[in-house]
TIMARZA-611132 format. One record per residue (C-alpha): residue in three letters; x negated, y, z; residue number from 1. Coordinates in Angstrom, 3 decimals. Layout:
BEGIN
{r=ALA&c1=X&c2=Y&c3=Z&k=NUM}
...
//
This chain:
BEGIN
{r=MET&c1=22.389&c2=-33.048&c3=-33.841&k=1}
{r=LYS&c1=19.927&c2=-35.093&c3=-31.762&k=2}
{r=ARG&c1=17.093&c2=-32.954&c3=-33.063&k=3}
{r=VAL&c1=18.847&c2=-29.731&c3=-31.934&k=4}
{r=ILE&c1=19.464&c2=-31.157&c3=-28.475&k=5}
{r=LEU&c1=15.822&c2=-32.251&c3=-28.228&k=6}
{r=ILE&c1=14.630&c2=-28.773&c3=-29.247&k=7}
{r=ILE&c1=16.937&c2=-27.173&c3=-26.656&k=8}
{r=ILE&c1=15.687&c2=-29.528&c3=-23.923&k=9}
{r=ILE&c1=12.051&c2=-28.870&c3=-24.815&k=10}
{r=SER&c1=12.708&c2=-25.108&c3=-24.932&k=11}
{r=VAL&c1=14.405&c2=-25.123&c3=-21.529&k=12}
{r=PHE&c1=11.562&c2=-27.182&c3=-20.096&k=13}
{r=ALA&c1=8.922&c2=-24.840&c3=-21.565&k=14}
{r=VAL&c1=10.673&c2=-21.706&c3=-20.290&k=15}
{r=SER&c1=11.125&c2=-23.290&c3=-16.855&k=16}
{r=ALA&c1=7.450&c2=-24.295&c3=-16.737&k=17}
{r=PHE&c1=6.427&c2=-20.759&c3=-17.725&k=18}
{r=PHE&c1=8.517&c2=-19.148&c3=-14.970&k=19}
{r=LEU&c1=7.286&c2=-21.673&c3=-12.415&k=20}
{r=ALA&c1=3.648&c2=-20.990&c3=-13.335&k=21}
{r=TYR&c1=4.276&c2=-17.235&c3=-13.293&k=22}
{r=GLY&c1=5.906&c2=-17.461&c3=-9.847&k=23}
{r=ILE&c1=3.017&c2=-19.476&c3=-8.442&k=24}
{r=ALA&c1=0.424&c2=-17.081&c3=-9.887&k=25}
{r=LYS&c1=2.325&c2=-14.083&c3=-8.481&k=26}
{r=LYS&c1=2.528&c2=-15.689&c3=-5.037&k=27}
{r=ILE&c1=-1.224&c2=-16.381&c3=-5.058&k=28}
{r=ARG&c1=-1.960&c2=-12.775&c3=-6.082&k=29}
{r=ASP&c1=0.321&c2=-11.486&c3=-3.309&k=30}
{r=ILE&c1=-1.327&c2=-13.712&c3=-0.688&k=31}
{r=ASN&c1=-4.805&c2=-12.575&c3=-1.764&k=32}
{r=ARG&c1=-3.742&c2=-8.915&c3=-1.750&k=33}
{r=ILE&c1=-2.198&c2=-9.190&c3=1.710&k=34}
{r=SER&c1=-5.227&c2=-11.115&c3=3.011&k=35}
{r=GLU&c1=-7.384&c2=-8.162&c3=1.981&k=36}
{r=GLU&c1=-4.944&c2=-5.624&c3=3.434&k=37}
{r=VAL&c1=-4.840&c2=-7.203&c3=6.901&k=38}
{r=LYS&c1=-8.634&c2=-7.126&c3=7.256&k=39}
{r=LYS&c1=-8.060&c2=-3.599&c3=8.534&k=40}
{r=LEU&c1=-4.940&c2=-3.039&c3=10.653&k=41}
{r=PRO&c1=-2.142&c2=-2.561&c3=8.092&k=42}
{r=SER&c1=0.491&c2=0.117&c3=8.312&k=43}
{r=PHE&c1=3.677&c2=-1.030&c3=10.033&k=44}
{r=THR&c1=6.653&c2=0.272&c3=11.942&k=45}
{r=PHE&c1=8.661&c2=-1.855&c3=14.355&k=46}
{r=LEU&c1=11.143&c2=-0.880&c3=17.062&k=47}
{r=THR&c1=10.702&c2=-0.814&c3=20.815&k=48}
{r=LEU&c1=13.478&c2=-2.444&c3=22.790&k=49}
{r=ASP&c1=14.853&c2=1.064&c3=23.358&k=50}
{r=ASN&c1=15.276&c2=1.394&c3=19.561&k=51}
{r=GLU&c1=12.410&c2=3.861&c3=19.188&k=52}
{r=GLU&c1=9.935&c2=3.491&c3=16.346&k=53}
{r=PHE&c1=6.452&c2=2.226&c3=17.128&k=54}
{r=SER&c1=3.964&c2=2.392&c3=14.275&k=55}
{r=SER&c1=0.397&c2=1.376&c3=13.623&k=56}
{r=GLU&c1=-0.489&c2=5.076&c3=13.420&k=57}
{r=GLN&c1=0.036&c2=5.265&c3=17.191&k=58}
{r=ILE&c1=-2.844&c2=2.829&c3=17.757&k=59}
{r=GLU&c1=-6.122&c2=4.718&c3=17.879&k=60}
{r=SER&c1=-8.455&c2=1.835&c3=18.696&k=61}
{r=GLY&c1=-8.555&c2=-1.775&c3=19.798&k=62}
{r=PRO&c1=-8.994&c2=-4.368&c3=20.902&k=63}
{r=LEU&c1=-5.543&c2=-5.328&c3=19.711&k=64}
{r=LEU&c1=-3.596&c2=-8.571&c3=19.680&k=65}
{r=ILE&c1=-0.435&c2=-8.871&c3=17.621&k=66}
{r=VAL&c1=1.620&c2=-11.947&c3=18.488&k=67}
{r=ARG&c1=4.473&c2=-12.996&c3=16.212&k=68}
{r=PHE&c1=6.903&c2=-14.907&c3=18.414&k=69}
{r=HIS&c1=10.517&c2=-15.936&c3=18.868&k=70}
{r=PRO&c1=12.294&c2=-16.275&c3=22.229&k=71}
{r=GLU&c1=13.526&c2=-19.786&c3=21.331&k=72}
{r=CYS&c1=10.029&c2=-21.087&c3=20.535&k=73}
{r=GLU&c1=8.620&c2=-23.316&c3=23.302&k=74}
{r=HIS&c1=5.025&c2=-22.725&c3=22.172&k=75}
{r=CYS&c1=5.646&c2=-18.979&c3=22.338&k=76}
{r=HIS&c1=6.917&c2=-19.327&c3=25.918&k=77}
{r=TYR&c1=3.749&c2=-21.075&c3=26.978&k=78}
{r=GLU&c1=1.344&c2=-18.779&c3=25.134&k=79}
{r=ILE&c1=2.963&c2=-15.501&c3=26.166&k=80}
{r=SER&c1=3.441&c2=-16.531&c3=29.793&k=81}
{r=GLU&c1=-0.292&c2=-17.338&c3=29.941&k=82}
{r=LEU&c1=-1.200&c2=-14.019&c3=28.305&k=83}
{r=ILE&c1=0.964&c2=-12.050&c3=30.738&k=84}
{r=GLU&c1=-0.348&c2=-13.991&c3=33.714&k=85}
{r=ASN&c1=-3.980&c2=-13.512&c3=32.677&k=86}
{r=HIS&c1=-3.737&c2=-10.030&c3=31.175&k=87}
{r=SER&c1=-5.891&c2=-8.632&c3=33.980&k=88}
{r=ASP&c1=-8.838&c2=-10.423&c3=32.308&k=89}
{r=LEU&c1=-8.704&c2=-7.701&c3=29.660&k=90}
{r=SER&c1=-10.301&c2=-4.504&c3=30.872&k=91}
{r=GLU&c1=-8.654&c2=-2.702&c3=27.981&k=92}
{r=GLY&c1=-6.676&c2=-3.571&c3=24.896&k=93}
{r=LEU&c1=-3.145&c2=-3.693&c3=23.660&k=94}
{r=ILE&c1=-0.923&c2=-6.691&c3=23.059&k=95}
{r=LEU&c1=2.046&c2=-6.273&c3=20.729&k=96}
{r=LEU&c1=4.665&c2=-9.000&c3=20.887&k=97}
{r=VAL&c1=6.725&c2=-8.848&c3=17.680&k=98}
{r=SER&c1=9.931&c2=-10.794&c3=17.080&k=99}
{r=ASP&c1=12.791&c2=-10.641&c3=14.613&k=100}
{r=ALA&c1=15.186&c2=-11.828&c3=17.321&k=101}
{r=PRO&c1=17.808&c2=-9.380&c3=18.613&k=102}
{r=SER&c1=16.427&c2=-6.873&c3=21.120&k=103}
{r=GLU&c1=18.559&c2=-8.318&c3=23.915&k=104}
{r=SER&c1=17.036&c2=-11.789&c3=23.375&k=105}
{r=ILE&c1=13.538&c2=-10.304&c3=23.456&k=106}
{r=ARG&c1=14.406&c2=-8.399&c3=26.647&k=107}
{r=GLU&c1=15.686&c2=-11.600&c3=28.329&k=108}
{r=PHE&c1=12.541&c2=-13.440&c3=27.222&k=109}
{r=MET&c1=10.274&c2=-10.753&c3=28.676&k=110}
{r=GLU&c1=12.188&c2=-10.691&c3=31.960&k=111}
{r=LEU&c1=11.413&c2=-14.399&c3=32.402&k=112}
{r=TYR&c1=7.721&c2=-13.547&c3=32.709&k=113}
{r=SER&c1=7.824&c2=-10.055&c3=34.223&k=114}
{r=GLY&c1=6.377&c2=-8.912&c3=30.917&k=115}
{r=PHE&c1=7.869&c2=-5.442&c3=31.151&k=116}
{r=ARG&c1=5.814&c2=-4.680&c3=34.209&k=117}
{r=VAL&c1=2.445&c2=-5.402&c3=32.594&k=118}
{r=ALA&c1=0.600&c2=-2.386&c3=31.215&k=119}
{r=GLY&c1=-0.838&c2=-2.957&c3=27.779&k=120}
{r=ILE&c1=1.834&c2=-5.413&c3=26.635&k=121}
{r=LEU&c1=4.535&c2=-4.023&c3=24.381&k=122}
{r=PRO&c1=7.437&c2=-6.123&c3=23.057&k=123}
{r=LEU&c1=8.689&c2=-4.983&c3=19.653&k=124}
{r=ALA&c1=11.652&c2=-5.894&c3=17.488&k=125}
{r=ASP&c1=11.415&c2=-6.520&c3=13.750&k=126}
{r=PRO&c1=15.097&c2=-6.195&c3=12.780&k=127}
{r=TYR&c1=14.314&c2=-5.728&c3=9.078&k=128}
{r=PHE&c1=12.104&c2=-8.843&c3=8.802&k=129}
{r=GLN&c1=9.012&c2=-6.898&c3=7.689&k=130}
{r=PHE&c1=6.344&c2=-8.912&c3=9.521&k=131}
{r=GLY&c1=5.896&c2=-11.550&c3=6.808&k=132}
{r=LYS&c1=5.762&c2=-8.918&c3=4.087&k=133}
{r=ILE&c1=3.111&c2=-6.937&c3=5.957&k=134}
{r=PHE&c1=0.946&c2=-9.737&c3=7.343&k=135}
{r=GLY&c1=1.518&c2=-12.292&c3=4.578&k=136}
{r=LYS&c1=2.728&c2=-15.175&c3=6.701&k=137}
{r=ASP&c1=5.561&c2=-15.489&c3=9.124&k=138}
{r=PHE&c1=4.475&c2=-18.407&c3=11.337&k=139}
{r=VAL&c1=5.751&c2=-18.551&c3=14.902&k=140}
{r=PRO&c1=3.658&c2=-18.158&c3=16.949&k=141}
{r=SER&c1=0.868&c2=-16.418&c3=15.094&k=142}
{r=ASN&c1=-1.869&c2=-14.257&c3=16.553&k=143}
{r=TYR&c1=-3.807&c2=-11.467&c3=14.847&k=144}
{r=ILE&c1=-6.815&c2=-10.251&c3=16.812&k=145}
{r=TYR&c1=-8.358&c2=-6.886&c3=15.919&k=146}
{r=ASP&c1=-11.564&c2=-5.413&c3=17.316&k=147}
{r=ARG&c1=-12.238&c2=-1.960&c3=18.737&k=148}
{r=ASP&c1=-12.358&c2=-0.464&c3=15.200&k=149}
{r=LEU&c1=-9.122&c2=-2.281&c3=14.242&k=150}
{r=ASN&c1=-10.871&c2=-4.729&c3=11.937&k=151}
{r=LEU&c1=-9.480&c2=-8.257&c3=11.857&k=152}
{r=VAL&c1=-11.489&c2=-10.646&c3=14.016&k=153}
{r=ARG&c1=-9.389&c2=-13.805&c3=13.696&k=154}
{r=VAL&c1=-5.939&c2=-15.117&c3=12.853&k=155}
{r=PHE&c1=-4.395&c2=-18.130&c3=14.540&k=156}
{r=TYR&c1=-1.236&c2=-19.836&c3=13.303&k=157}
{r=GLY&c1=0.319&c2=-21.827&c3=16.106&k=158}
{r=GLU&c1=-0.212&c2=-21.831&c3=19.842&k=159}
{r=VAL&c1=-3.599&c2=-20.659&c3=21.135&k=160}
{r=LYS&c1=-5.018&c2=-20.840&c3=24.635&k=161}
{r=HIS&c1=-5.165&c2=-17.471&c3=26.373&k=162}
{r=ASP&c1=-8.863&c2=-17.803&c3=27.206&k=163}
{r=VAL&c1=-9.758&c2=-18.057&c3=23.489&k=164}
{r=ILE&c1=-7.725&c2=-14.948&c3=22.707&k=165}
{r=ILE&c1=-9.176&c2=-12.968&c3=25.607&k=166}
{r=ARG&c1=-12.734&c2=-14.040&c3=24.740&k=167}
{r=LEU&c1=-12.297&c2=-12.853&c3=21.137&k=168}
{r=MET&c1=-10.680&c2=-9.595&c3=22.237&k=169}
{r=MET&c1=-13.517&c2=-8.912&c3=24.686&k=170}
{r=LYS&c1=-16.239&c2=-9.858&c3=22.192&k=171}
{r=ASP&c1=-17.169&c2=-6.197&c3=21.510&k=172}
{r=GLU&c1=-17.662&c2=-5.458&c3=25.189&k=173}
{r=ALA&c1=-19.945&c2=-8.447&c3=25.714&k=174}
{r=GLU&c1=-22.290&c2=-7.392&c3=22.935&k=175}
//
């Protein structure tokens, strides 16, 4: 009887170890695949605050900044307020602010910083939680900077100073 129990325990342990290893390997493959896919602007569709679809196909060229944020995030408040305040430093470019918060919360957040009145800044809702699946990570805040040809320049996870973002977005124009 003890031998049967030992065999069952070893079998359960072996099967569990196999599934754990398989899950880890799959996650690593997915991360590597997504890392390759975001080197060029990936295909996505989010919603404007008027519930209209906005997709990556509508973006013809960069520079482009995609900021993953949440209205309750203090770091997001600081970073986005600085971007809105200093947006005039960008001669061209588009900033997409993407959140999975309800549209009304995003609208209230943007009204705090007069963000609706700034050309080139577009708040978007992600009601189906697609951001992490598309970009591989779902850190708040995170910043994806794309160049004029929509190739990834840099990714930042966490708060970033606006001058660093603007410098990287304007890199093409300086060269």
